[in-house]
C-alpha positions as CSV (number, residue, x, y, z in Angstrom):
1,M,-2.0,-35.9,46.6
2,K,-5.1,-34.0,47.7
3,R,-4.1,-30.8,45.9
4,I,-3.4,-32.8,42.7
5,I,-6.9,-34.2,42.9
6,I,-8.4,-30.8,43.5
7,L,-6.7,-29.4,40.3
8,V,-7.9,-32.4,38.2
9,A,-11.4,-32.1,39.5
10,I,-11.7,-28.4,39.1
11,S,-10.3,-28.8,35.6
12,F,-13.1,-31.3,34.8
13,L,-15.8,-29.0,36.2
14,L,-14.5,-26.0,34.1
15,Q,-14.4,-28.1,31.0
16,V,-17.9,-29.3,31.3
17,G,-19.2,-25.8,32.1
18,Y,-20.5,-25.9,35.6
19,S,-20.9,-28.1,38.7
20,Q,-24.0,-30.0,39.6
21,T,-23.1,-30.1,43.3
22,S,-26.1,-28.3,44.7
23,V,-26.1,-26.4,48.0
24,G,-29.2,-25.0,49.6
25,T,-29.4,-21.6,51.2
26,P,-29.6,-21.5,55.0
27,E,-33.3,-20.7,54.7
28,Q,-33.9,-23.6,52.3
29,L,-32.0,-26.0,54.5
30,F,-33.9,-24.9,57.6
31,N,-37.2,-25.4,55.7
32,F,-36.1,-28.8,54.5
33,S,-35.7,-30.0,58.1
34,K,-39.4,-29.5,58.6
35,T,-40.6,-31.2,55.5
36,T,-41.8,-34.7,54.7
37,T,-39.6,-36.2,51.9
38,Y,-41.4,-37.9,49.0
39,V,-39.3,-40.6,47.4
40,V,-40.3,-40.3,43.7
41,L,-40.6,-43.7,41.9
42,E,-40.2,-44.0,38.2
43,S,-43.4,-44.3,36.1
44,N,-42.4,-47.7,34.8
45,P,-43.4,-50.1,37.6
46,M,-41.2,-52.9,36.2
47,L,-37.9,-51.0,36.9
48,M,-35.7,-52.4,39.5
49,Y,-34.8,-48.9,40.6
50,N,-38.2,-48.6,42.3
51,I,-37.6,-51.6,44.4
52,R,-34.0,-50.7,45.3
53,I,-34.6,-47.0,46.1
54,K,-37.4,-48.1,48.5
55,E,-35.0,-50.5,50.2
56,A,-32.2,-47.9,50.4
57,V,-34.4,-45.3,51.9
58,E,-36.0,-47.7,54.4
59,K,-32.5,-48.7,55.5
60,H,-30.5,-45.5,55.4
61,W,-32.8,-42.4,55.4
62,D,-33.1,-40.7,58.8
63,L,-33.2,-36.9,58.2
64,T,-37.0,-36.5,57.7
65,D,-40.2,-38.5,57.6
66,Y,-40.7,-40.0,54.2
67,E,-43.4,-41.3,51.8
68,F,-43.4,-42.8,48.4
69,V,-45.0,-41.4,45.3
70,T,-44.9,-42.2,41.5
71,F,-43.6,-39.5,39.2
72,S,-46.5,-39.7,36.7
73,S,-49.2,-39.7,39.3
74,E,-51.7,-36.9,40.1
75,E,-50.6,-37.1,43.7
76,F,-47.0,-36.1,42.7
77,E,-48.2,-33.1,40.7
78,K,-50.2,-32.0,43.7
79,V,-47.6,-32.5,46.4
80,R,-44.7,-31.0,44.5
81,K,-46.4,-27.6,44.7
82,D,-46.4,-27.8,48.5
83,P,-43.4,-26.0,50.2
84,T,-43.8,-28.3,53.2
85,K,-42.7,-31.2,51.0
86,S,-39.2,-32.3,49.7
87,F,-38.4,-34.9,47.1
88,L,-35.7,-37.5,46.4
89,I,-35.9,-37.7,42.7
90,T,-33.8,-38.5,39.6
91,N,-33.1,-35.9,36.8
92,T,-31.3,-36.0,33.5
93,V,-28.4,-33.5,33.3
94,I,-26.6,-32.2,30.2
95,F,-23.5,-30.0,30.9
96,E,-23.9,-26.8,28.8
97,K,-20.3,-26.7,27.5
98,D,-19.7,-30.4,27.2
99,K,-18.9,-31.1,23.6
100,T,-19.9,-34.7,23.9
101,Q,-23.4,-33.6,25.0
102,A,-23.5,-36.7,27.2
103,K,-26.6,-37.2,29.3
104,Y,-26.1,-38.0,33.0
105,K,-28.5,-39.3,35.5
106,Y,-28.5,-37.6,38.9
107,L,-30.2,-38.3,42.2
108,Y,-31.3,-35.0,43.8
109,V,-33.0,-33.7,46.9
110,Q,-35.4,-30.9,45.8
111,L,-37.8,-28.7,47.6
112,G,-41.5,-28.4,46.7
113,G,-43.1,-25.1,45.8
114,D,-45.2,-23.3,43.2
115,Y,-42.9,-24.1,40.2
116,E,-44.1,-24.8,36.7
117,F,-41.5,-27.5,36.0
118,V,-39.8,-30.1,38.2
119,N,-36.3,-28.9,37.2
120,Q,-37.1,-25.5,38.6
121,M,-37.6,-26.9,42.1
122,P,-34.7,-25.9,44.3
123,K,-31.9,-28.5,44.6
124,I,-30.2,-28.8,47.9
125,A,-28.1,-31.9,47.3
126,G,-27.2,-34.1,44.3
127,I,-25.0,-37.0,43.2
128,P,-24.3,-38.5,39.8
129,I,-25.8,-42.0,39.4
130,S,-24.8,-43.0,35.9
131,Y,-25.0,-42.1,32.3
132,E,-28.6,-41.8,31.1
133,G,-29.8,-45.1,29.5
134,V,-27.2,-47.5,30.9
135,D,-28.5,-50.8,32.5
136,E,-29.8,-50.0,35.9
137,D,-28.0,-53.1,37.3
138,T,-24.8,-51.0,37.0
139,Y,-25.9,-48.6,39.8
140,T,-28.9,-49.8,41.8
141,Y,-26.7,-51.8,44.2
142,K,-25.0,-48.5,45.3
143,L,-28.2,-46.5,46.0
144,G,-27.7,-47.0,49.8
145,M,-24.4,-45.1,49.5
146,M,-26.0,-42.4,47.5
147,V,-28.9,-41.9,50.0
148,R,-26.3,-41.7,52.8
149,F,-24.1,-39.2,50.8
150,L,-27.0,-36.9,50.1
151,Q,-27.9,-36.8,53.8
152,N,-24.3,-36.1,54.8
153,H,-24.2,-33.3,52.3
154,I,-27.3,-31.7,53.7
155,K,-25.9,-32.0,57.3
156,L,-22.6,-30.5,56.2
157,T,-24.1,-27.5,54.4
158,S,-26.5,-26.9,57.3
159,Q,-23.7,-26.8,59.8
160,H,-21.4,-24.7,57.5
161,P,-23.5,-21.8,56.0
162,E,-20.3,-20.4,54.4
163,L,-20.4,-23.3,51.9
164,N,-22.2,-22.6,48.6
165,E,-22.2,-23.7,45.0
166,R,-19.1,-21.7,44.2
167,N,-16.9,-23.4,46.8
168,I,-18.4,-26.7,47.7
169,D,-16.5,-28.7,45.2
170,K,-13.2,-27.3,46.4
171,Y,-14.2,-28.2,49.9
172,Y,-14.9,-31.8,49.1
173,Y,-11.7,-32.3,47.1
174,K,-9.6,-30.5,49.7
175,N,-11.0,-32.8,52.4
176,M,-10.8,-36.1,50.6
177,T,-9.3,-38.7,52.9
178,G,-7.0,-40.3,50.4
179,N,-5.7,-42.8,53.1
180,L,-6.4,-46.4,52.1
181,Q,-3.7,-48.0,54.2
182,D,-6.2,-49.4,56.7
183,K,-9.0,-50.1,54.2
184,V,-9.9,-52.9,51.8
185,L,-10.6,-51.5,48.3
186,Y,-13.5,-53.5,46.7
187,V,-13.5,-53.5,42.9
188,T,-15.8,-55.3,40.5
189,K,-14.6,-56.5,37.1
190,D,-16.5,-53.6,35.5
191,D,-14.6,-51.0,37.5
192,L,-11.3,-52.0,35.9
193,A,-9.9,-50.8,32.6
194,K,-9.3,-53.5,30.0
195,G,-5.6,-54.2,29.6
196,F,-5.0,-53.5,33.3
197,D,-7.6,-55.6,35.0
198,S,-5.8,-58.6,36.6
199,M,-5.2,-58.7,40.3
200,K,-1.6,-59.6,39.6
201,D,-1.0,-56.4,37.7
202,I,-2.9,-54.3,40.2
203,K,-1.0,-55.8,43.2
204,S,2.3,-55.2,41.5
205,I,1.6,-51.5,41.8
206,Y,-0.9,-51.0,44.6
207,P,0.5,-52.1,48.0
208,Y,-2.7,-52.0,50.1
209,K,-5.6,-54.5,50.4
210,V,-7.7,-54.9,47.3
211,E,-10.3,-57.5,46.5
212,L,-12.2,-58.4,43.3
213,V,-15.8,-58.7,44.4
214,T,-19.4,-58.8,43.2
215,R,-22.0,-56.1,43.2
216,K,-23.8,-58.0,45.9
217,D,-20.6,-57.8,48.1
218,I,-20.6,-54.0,47.8
219,E,-24.3,-53.7,48.6
220,E,-23.8,-55.8,51.7
221,A,-20.8,-53.7,52.8
222,I,-23.0,-50.6,52.5
223,D,-25.9,-52.1,54.3
224,N,-23.7,-53.5,57.1
225,N,-21.9,-50.2,57.5
226,D,-18.6,-51.9,57.0
227,E,-16.0,-49.3,58.0
228,S,-13.1,-51.3,56.5
229,V,-14.4,-51.1,52.9
230,V,-14.0,-48.5,50.3
231,F,-15.4,-49.1,46.8
232,V,-15.5,-47.6,43.3
233,H,-18.4,-45.5,42.1
234,K,-17.8,-45.4,38.4
235,V,-19.9,-43.1,36.2
236,G,-19.3,-44.2,32.6
237,P,-21.1,-45.2,29.4
238,E,-20.7,-48.9,30.3
239,G,-19.2,-49.7,26.9
240,S,-22.1,-48.2,24.9
241,K,-20.0,-45.5,23.2
242,R,-16.4,-44.3,23.0
243,K,-16.6,-40.5,22.9
244,A,-17.4,-40.1,26.5
245,R,-15.9,-39.4,29.9
246,C,-15.3,-41.9,32.6
247,V,-15.4,-40.7,36.2
248,N,-14.0,-42.8,39.0
249,I,-14.8,-42.0,42.6
250,L,-13.7,-44.0,45.7
251,V,-16.3,-44.0,48.5
252,G,-16.5,-45.3,52.0
253,A,-19.1,-48.1,52.4
254,A,-19.9,-47.0,56.0
255,D,-19.7,-43.2,55.8
256,A,-20.0,-42.3,52.1
257,N,-16.9,-40.2,52.5
258,L,-14.9,-39.5,49.3
259,Y,-11.4,-40.9,49.1
260,Y,-10.4,-40.3,45.5
261,F,-11.6,-38.7,42.3
262,S,-10.3,-39.0,38.7
263,W,-11.7,-38.7,35.2
264,H,-10.5,-39.3,31.6
265,M,-11.8,-39.2,28.1
266,I,-12.3,-42.8,26.9
267,S,-10.1,-44.0,24.0
268,D,-8.2,-47.1,22.9
269,K,-5.3,-46.1,25.1
270,K,-7.5,-45.1,28.0
271,P,-10.5,-47.5,28.3
272,E,-13.4,-47.1,30.7
273,G,-12.5,-47.9,34.3
274,L,-9.6,-47.5,36.7
275,L,-6.4,-47.0,34.7
276,K,-2.9,-48.0,35.5
277,K,-2.2,-44.3,36.4
278,D,-5.0,-44.3,38.9
279,W,-3.4,-47.3,40.7
280,K,-0.1,-45.5,40.7
281,K,-1.6,-42.4,42.2
282,L,-3.4,-44.4,44.9
283,A,-0.2,-46.2,45.7
284,K,1.7,-42.9,46.1
285,A,-0.9,-41.2,48.2
286,E,0.8,-42.2,51.5
287,K,4.4,-42.3,50.2
288,K,4.7,-38.8,48.8
289,E,4.5,-35.7,50.9
290,S,5.9,-33.2,48.4
291,L,3.4,-31.6,46.0
292,K,6.2,-30.7,43.7
293,E,7.3,-34.4,43.4
294,L,3.7,-35.4,42.5
295,E,3.4,-32.5,40.0
296,K,6.6,-33.5,38.3
297,E,5.4,-37.1,37.9
298,E,2.1,-35.9,36.5
299,N,3.8,-33.8,33.8
């Protein structure tokens, strides 16, 4: 199962042109450990993101001291030139070879320094938040997980200097847990693909615990470090357009570990969300030991 996921994931990365999984050099990671991290708030003070990222950092950030700064402020322009500072900041990403030219929103940890533009500042960790422009309610409840994942990534790459941007994705996919037997899988209605979105249909295929929950339930599981819960981090256009990819990632609420990864191009036959084939793969994860058996069923 794990190897199948690796092949699918690497295929996705090759198609879009490159990975956005950032890895710092040993020197950059060492320098980061001595920085103060500035959490960069959006310029629009009315955005819920500003409130939620503050809450997430205050609850889950423990790698460095931190302060808050607004993107459009003079203070930000001053401190971002300082190599003793690091930044938790959002950026828009367009994959070079992606024919859809979709814009994705990422949350990065970047290092300060004498760089002309923000996107030139070294990135040492990153995670996709959403498509650019979707309603922030679709992702702000998961910011605690993202903050935790970024810190885990920095700790991992600091402890394993052999990891770099060429092999980090393979490492993650190879080490996906995939074992959901002892977990409760939380899904929201928006995580499920139309046409296969009833609990009756899902439970007819998926033999382990699954619950239809609210976004608030997921946020509480993250904040409470609930080790029994795994949930869906879906990166999709949220119904705003059809010519787009949908990425589904299963993540642990307590540890931000990755359990599953899949993606598909959205179409009438393959709507946005977890598809029937995803549930079949998840159901087989603990029943099939033979890679050849899984490969035959994939083809």
